[in-house]
C-alpha positions, 0 to 999 in steps of 0.5 A: 508455665511460670513459677508464681513469686512469693517476694515482695514487690520491688519499690523504687525511689519515685514509689516512696509516696503516702498514700492517702486512701491506706490509713498508716495508726500510728502516724500518732506516734511521729506527731511529737510535739516540737521546734520544726522549720515550716515545709516551705522552708526546705528547697526541695528543687534537686530532691527526687521525691518532694516531701510534704507535710506528714509524709515519714522519712528515715532520717540516719544519727550518730552517737546516740541509742539510735541507728535512725529515727523514723520522721514526720516531713519537717522533722524534728529539730530536737529530737530529747533521750534520757542521755541525752539531746539528737540535734538535727543536721538538716543541710545538703540534700536529704539523704544526707540528713542526719541526726547528732547527738549531744550527750546530756553530760557534754 
């Protein structure tokens, strides 16, 4: 008899798709107003997973108070923080996108 595994199931990259049947109450915290590109603006032809509007994604941060941000696709182009602004650098593959922090005192 095989022992039962109690750990979480492994999640592959293709499994990271929003499940419409599972409600996610946190969406109201991510849908902040702000400038965004339209979803059609992004070329996703070379991406492993095609995102649709409202899908959640992590974006790494350079500088500032955060290491990464949880955003909804399409992500905001600018994110206000107390000490400055994060600006989205979204050229290249999606896994290379990042927010760069610009301090207010510059």
